[in-house]
Structures are given as structure tokens and as C-alpha cells.
N, C-alpha and C positions, 0 to 999 in steps of 0.2 A: 501815413500809417504803414506804408509798404515796407520800410526798413526799420520799423520800430523794434527796439529791444528793451524789454522790461527787466530791469535789474532786480533780482531778488537776493537778499543777503550777500551783497557785494560779490557778485559772480559765484554764488554757491548753488543756485538753482537755475536750470535751463529754461529758456523761453522759445516760443515758436519762431520759425524763420520769418514769418510775416507778422509777428506780434501775437498778443492774446495768450501768452504762455503763462498764465497764472498757475501757481502750484495747485496740484490736485488736493481737494478737500478730503477729509476722511470719508465723507459720504460718497463722493464720486469714486474714491479708491475702492470702497466696498462694492459699489455697483459694477465697476469695471472688472473686479476679480470674481464676480459671481459665475461667469462663464469662463472656463479655462481657455487660455489663449494658445495658439500654436507656438511652437518654439521657433524663433527666428533663426534663419541660417546666417552664417558670417557674411555671405555674399549679399543677403538682403539688408543686413545692417550697414554694409558698405555702400550699397545703393542708396539707402536713406540718407546717409551722411553726404554723399556726393550730390544728391538731389537738393539738399539744403544749400550747398555751395553754389550750384547752378542758379538756384532761385535768387540768391543774394546778388548774383551777377546780372540778373535780368533775363536769363535764359529759361523762361518758364516752360516752354515746349520741351526742352531737353530735360528739365527737372521732372516734368510730368511722366515721361517715359520711365525714369528711375523710381519715382514714387510707386508706379504700378508694379514694377519689379519687386520693390521692397515689400509691398503689401502681399503679393503672391508668395513671397518667401517667408512670410510670417511676422513681419514687423507690424505691430498694431499700436494704437495710442491716439489720443485726441489731438496731440500736438502735430504729429505727422499727418493725420487725416485732414486737419484744418489747413495746414500748410499746402497740402496737395489740392485742396479746394481752391485756395487762393491762386495757385499756379494754373489750375485748369481754367479758372475764370479769366485770368490775364492772358492765357493762351487761346482764348476764344473757343473754349470747349464748355459752354454753359451747362449742358445736361450732365456731363461728367462732373462738373464742379458741384452740382447738387448731390450726386452720388457720394462724393467725398465728404461733403458737409453732413450728410446723413450719417456717414460712418463716424465722423467726429462726434456727433450727438450721441450715437450709440456707445462711444468710448468714454463719454462723460463730459464733453464740452458744455459749459454752462455759463459763459460770459456774454450775456445779451448786450451789455453796454459796448463791449469791444466789437461785437458783430455789427451793431448799428453804425459804428464809426469807421469801420474798415472799408476803405475805398476799393480795395482789391476785389471785393465781391459785388461791386455795383452792377456788373453785367448780368447778375442772376437774380437781383431783387424783385424783378417783375415777373419771373417765372412762377407758374402756378404752384410748384412744389416748395417754394421758398418760405412762404408764410407759415405753413404748418411746422416746418423745422424751427422757424424763429419762435413760434409759440412753445414748442417743446423746450427750447433753450431757456426761454424766459421762465417757464414753470420750474425747471431744474434750478435756475439761478435763485428764484424766490425761496426755495427750500433752504438754500445756504444762509439766508438771512433770518430765518425763524429763530426767535430768541425770547427767553423769559425776561430779560432786561434789555429792552431796545436802546435805552439811553447809554448804557455802558457799551453795547455793541457799536453804536454810532461813534462814540468817542474813540474806541479802539481802531475802528476803520479809518477815522480821520487822522489819527496819529501815525498809523502805518503808511498812509499816503504821503504824509510829510517825510517819513523815513525814506520812502522811495524817491520822492522828488529831489531831495538833496543828493542822493546817490546817483540819480540820473545826471544831475548837473556835474558831479565829480567825474563820472565816466566821460561826459562830453568834453571836459577839460583835460582828458588823458591823465587824471589824478594829479594835476599840477596847480590847480587853483587853491591857494592857501586859505582864502576867505571862505570858500565852500567847505574845505576841510574843517575849519573852525565852526561853521554853521552846523555841519553834520554832528560834530561832537556835542554841540549844544542841544540839538534835537535828541540825540541818543540819551543824554543826561536827563532831559525832561521826561522822555518816555520811560526810562528806567525808574525814576522817582515815582511817576504816576502808577506804573504797574506794580511796584513794590507795595504801594498803599492799597491797591485793589486786592492783591493776593493776601495781604495781612488781614483784610476785612472779609474777603469773600472766598479765599482759596483760589485755585487755578480756574480761570474762566473758560470752561469747556463748552462744547457745542450746545448743550441744553440751556446754559445760561446766556450765551452771547451769539450763538450761531456758528456754523462752520467757518465762514469767512473771517469772522472776528476772532475766533480762537487761533486761527492762523496768524492774524495780526499780532496777537499777544505773543505767540511763539517768535515772530520776527523781531519784536522788541527785545525779548530775552536773548536771542541769538546775537543781537548787536549791543548787548550790555557788557561789552568787553572791559570796561573800566570798573566793573563790579562783578568780579569772577565769583565771589562768595554768593551773590544773588543767583548767578547762573547755576551754581552747585545746589543751592536751595531749591530751585525750580525743577531740577532734573528728576528727583524721585516723584514729584507731583505729576510731571508729564508721563513718567513710566506708569503711574497708577491710572492716569487718564487714558492712555493707550490701551491698557488692560481692560478698561471699562467701555471701550468704544467711543471715548470722548476726545481722542487725539489721534495723531498720525504716527505710524511707525517710522516713516521716512524723516519726519521732523524730529522725532526722538533721536534718530541716528545722527542727524546734523548737530543737535545740541550736545549729545554725548561726546562727539569728536571735538566740539568747540571747547567744552569744559576740560577735556583731556589735554588739548593743545595749550589752553590758557593756564594749565597747572603743570606745564613742562613734562607731560607724559605722552607716550606714543598713542596716536589716535587709533580707533578701531575700524572705522568704515571708509577711511580715505576721502572724506568729504572736504577736508581743508587742504588747499593747494598753495603752492608757492612757485615762483619761477626759478629754474636752475641757472647755472652759469651761462647757458646758451639762450636763456629767455623762454625755454619751454616749460609749461606748467607741469609740475610733478606733485604727488602727495607729500605732505609733511610726514615726519617720522611715523611709521606704522608698527603696530604690534602684529606679529604673526602674518607677515606680508603674503605668504603663500596661500592663505585661506581668506584673504580680504574679499575676493569676489563672491565667495560662498556666503560670507556674512552680509554683504550688500544684497545679494539675491534674496536672502531670507527676509529682508525688510522692504523688498520691492524696488531696489535701486539697480540701475544698469551697472555693467562692469566698470572698474576704474578706468580702463582704456577708453571705453565709450564716453565716460564722464569727462575725461580730459579732452577728447575730441570736441565735445559739446562746448566746453569752456573756451577752447581755442577758436571755435566758430563764433562764439559770442564776442570774444575780444576783437576778432577781425571785423565783425559787423559794427561793433561799437566805435571802432577807430575810423569808420568811414563817415563822411558828412551825410547828414540826413536830408533828403529832398524836401 
């Protein structure tokens, strides 16, 4: 679990340095935004990025120093706090690891399954403060699965896991395994056909119908329905309405907006769709009004383009290394 990278939308969403980096649900986004966060300094952002790099190299003591600096400088978030908890645990600082885990919970961490499987935190499981935090995480996670239609929720979740399984295999092969590529296309086609039928009968599966986790799963399938751009275009106004009603995520809407624009040969708006340049460095595909892209990203809760590219580069580096 230590070097696990969970791939979301084919390197389009970031994951935690130690795993567990599932996308924020709309519910956890709302909770995290209830209290204004400090404005992170550039130095703090750099410290956070360097901490992730040291952690991947196994220098958890060094990473912990930088995580502290990043937090003091205003960097907040469940991914960073959870990663710092892992580093503190591995650096034999169990009490500090609990502090970081509590911060992660306060920031919206709600993945009890990952917590239970993550060996990075084994050194703190017997501490008296761990069980109450685990209970809070489990309670928060349970809310993400509350749904009016549990059967549809479960089917969406199952299909999203299959989507991610084949993409993890493709990354592991450095995108070279043709059989896996064919399997991925088959999975995407099946998921697209299934979701088109659901939407035709039920409309967009929002939080009330299938729960926050499963509505994210539905978005993931649409994001990967690149062989049916007309369907992606059909869903876009539905997702816009869902976001306006609190049933969807503004970040996910930004990603789908860019996906549709790129797939229809138009400049993207938020810079979420990347490609390698001649030197192999990740850069945004054609942008509209590039000078103001970071303002548009900030308006929907996304980091700057520069930070996003750094995250993608870190993910690529981590994914290219053999997993222990």
C-alpha cells in the first residue's frame, strides 16, 4: 500500500502520496469549505510538493519536516494531512501521526476501507486516539453511500472499480499492453451503454438517488465515454443542473466541460486535459484565454495549472516505479 497510486480518469485527478486519494465528494467539499482556509504561500506549496517527493523515496523523516512547514504556511487538505500521517507513522512519530490523521479527518478524509488496509499506519492502530478517529472516518464514509436506490448505487460502484482496475493495469504496463488497451475500450463501451440507459430512464444519477460515491462513479464513466462524444455533450447540461442543485461537484463539471471541448476540437476552459510536449513534459492542451485560466480554476476549487502539472508529473514518476 505504501506506493499505491490510484489512477482516476487516466491521470486527470491526483492521488495521495501514500494512496487513499479518492476524489472529494460534493459532501466533503462542502464540509471542507465551511471554514475559510488560510491562503497558502508559494513556499508552503513548494514544501508540500517536495515532501511528497521525499516520501516516495522513503525519506519520511525529511518529508515530515516539510509537511510541517507546508501546514504552517497554509497548505491544507485531506490528501496532504493523510500523507503526513503516513510519514509520521513510518518515521516513528506515532503521536504526531495521530495529530495528522485527525487533521485529515477534519479536512474530509472518509475512506475507512483504505485506512484499514494501509500498512503505513500500523504503528498507531493500538494508540488510544486511533479508534475514535476511525469511527469518525467510518461514519463520514457511510454518509457517502446513503442512496434512494441501493441497487443502482452498487452497480455504479462495481462498474467504476472495473474502470479503475483496467487503467491501473495499463499504467503498470507503461501504456504498452495492447490486450489491456482493448479490454479498457470494452469496459468503457459497456459502461457507456449502461449509463446511457440509466439516464434515459432516470435522468442524471445524483447524490439523493445513488449517494455521493456512486454519482462520482457515474461521472467517471461519462468522462471516459470518449467514443461517444454526443453522449458526453448530452450529460454536460445535466451535470450543470446537478451542481446548481447541490447534487454534483463543480470540479467534476470542470473536467467534463474540458473533456467535451477537447473532444469537439475546441480550446478547453480549465486546463484539466494534458498532453506531453516534444520534451515529454506535461502541458495543457489548447486553452481559451490562457492568462485567466488559474482564476477560472480557483473559482471551482482547483489548484493552479502549474500545481496540477506538478501533481501529474509526480503521479507519473510514482507509477513508473515497481510497486513493493
